[in-house]
Each structure stands twice: as structure tokens, then as C-alpha cells.
C-alpha positions in Angstrom: -28.4 0.0 11.0 -27.2 -0.6 14.5 -27.5 1.9 17.2 -24.3 2.6 19.3 -24.4 -0.1 22.2 -25.2 -2.6 19.5 -21.7 -1.8 17.4 -19.4 -4.0 18.0 -15.5 -2.9 17.9 -12.2 -3.5 19.5 -10.2 -0.7 20.6 -6.7 -0.4 21.0 -4.3 3.0 21.8 -0.6 2.3 20.0 2.3 4.9 20.9 5.4 5.1 19.0 7.7 8.2 19.7 5.1 11.4 19.8 2.9 9.9 18.0 -0.5 8.6 19.1 -2.7 6.3 17.4 -6.3 5.4 18.3 -7.7 2.5 16.5 -10.6 0.6 16.3 -11.5 -3.2 14.6 -15.2 -3.7 13.7 -15.9 -6.8 12.1 -16.0 -5.9 7.9 -14.6 -6.8 4.9 -10.8 -5.5 5.0 -11.9 -1.9 4.7 -8.8 0.4 6.1 -9.3 4.1 7.0 -6.8 5.7 8.6 -7.6 10.3 10.0 -10.5 9.3 7.1 -8.4 9.1 4.0 -7.5 5.5 2.4 -4.2 3.4 3.8 -2.8 3.4 0.4 -2.7 7.0 0.2 -1.8 7.7 4.2 1.0 5.3 4.5 2.6 6.1 1.2 6.3 3.9 1.1 5.4 0.1 1.0 7.3 -0.2 4.7 4.9 2.3 6.2 2.3 -0.4 4.9 3.4 -3.4 5.7 4.3 -1.7 9.5 1.3 -0.7 9.6 -0.6 -4.4 8.7 1.9 -6.7 10.1 -0.4 -7.8 13.2 -3.4 -8.2 10.9 -1.4 -10.2 8.4 0.3 -12.3 11.3 -3.2 -12.9 12.3 -4.4 -13.7 9.3 -7.4 -11.5 10.2 -6.6 -8.5 7.4 -10.0 -10.0 5.8 -12.2 -10.1 8.6 -12.4 -6.1 9.6 -12.8 -2.7 8.6 -10.2 -0.7 10.9 -10.3 2.9 11.7 -7.3 4.8 12.7 -7.3 8.4 14.2 -3.4 9.2 14.6 -1.2 12.9 15.9 1.5 13.6 16.5 4.9 12.5 15.3 5.8 11.3 11.4 4.4 9.4 9.5 6.8 6.1 10.1 6.2 6.9 14.3 2.7 7.2 12.9 2.5 3.3 11.2 4.2 1.9 14.4 1.7 3.5 16.2 -1.2 2.0 14.3 1.1 -1.2 14.7 0.4 -1.6 18.4 -2.7 -0.2 18.2 -3.9 -3.2 15.7 -2.2 -5.7 17.4 -3.7 -4.6 21.4 -7.3 -4.5 19.8 -6.4 -7.7 18.1 -6.1 -8.7 22.1 -9.1 -7.9 22.8 -10.7 -9.3 20.2 -9.0 -12.7 20.8 -6.8 -13.7 23.9 -5.3 -16.8 22.3 -4.0 -14.2 19.3 -1.5 -11.9 22.0 0.5 -15.7 22.2 1.4 -15.3 18.1 1.5 -11.4 18.6 4.1 -11.5 21.5 6.4 -14.0 19.6 6.6 -11.5 17.0 7.5 -8.6 19.1 4.4 -6.5 18.2 2.8 -6.8 21.9 5.9 -4.6 23.3 5.7 -0.5 22.9 8.9 1.2 21.3 9.7 3.5 24.1 12.9 4.8 22.2 12.3 8.5 21.8 14.1 12.0 20.8 16.8 12.7 24.0 15.9 16.4 25.3 18.1 19.1 24.3 20.9 19.8 26.8 21.6 23.6 27.4 24.9 25.2 26.5 24.9 22.0 23.4 24.2 22.2 19.7 21.8 19.6 20.3 20.8 16.2 22.6 24.9 15.0 22.7 26.5 17.7 20.2 28.1 19.8 22.1 29.6 23.8 20.4 32.6 23.8 18.1 36.1 23.9 20.8 38.9 26.3 20.0 41.6 25.8 22.4 43.4 29.4 20.3 
């Protein structure tokens, strides 16, 4: 068994809306776990699964790494996108040459869109209370 000092792993942080993912890539057989659960159990829709695995598939490194992801905050779709960014950043630490391909597919940039705050005197961020003329 390898000690903690000898273990090779690559770390990437991914964020999307209010979701945060801490992703560890370790050389292995392609095992993918999210919050201690199997990938297929955590991300149930095909869209979530393809989004989370996109960086691995586009660089053909899916079989070479075990992925351990810890996600918190937000919803499952936001978490899937956060994992996507975390994997992309970790892959760039593994091999800087992969960065060109990831950047070309738009997987390196953080999607900064998030929920707009609710304003006072209004029903929501933009929706107003109903106006009555009479």
C-alpha cells in the first residue's frame, strides 16, 4: 500500500452556480465515485452523466484515471457542471498539452452565471408585485 506521500493524484476545484466540486484524479482503472456513491447512482440523467464525463471523453483519458469527487451545494445539474470543470483543471495539472484541446471545447472556463438576488419591494429578482391602477 502506498503511503500518503507517495500517492499520485491530481486535484481540481470546479464551481457552477452555488455548487462546488473537489475532484481528485488518481491513476487507475476508470472507477468514478461522487460523494462515495457510484457515478451512475449519483448522476441519474444522461445529460448529467455526459456533462460530468466530457473532459475525460474528449481527451481519451477515461480508462486511465479513477475519479473521486466531493460535491456540495446547488442542485445535481450544477454539481455535474462543477465536476466537469474540476476534472478539466485536474487533467491540465496532469498534462498541460491537454489544456489546448480542453480549451478548444470550452471546458476550462468557469460559467459565471448564477442566481440573481431578490430585490426589496419586488416579488423576485425581476418580477414585480401586481400593479393596480384603481
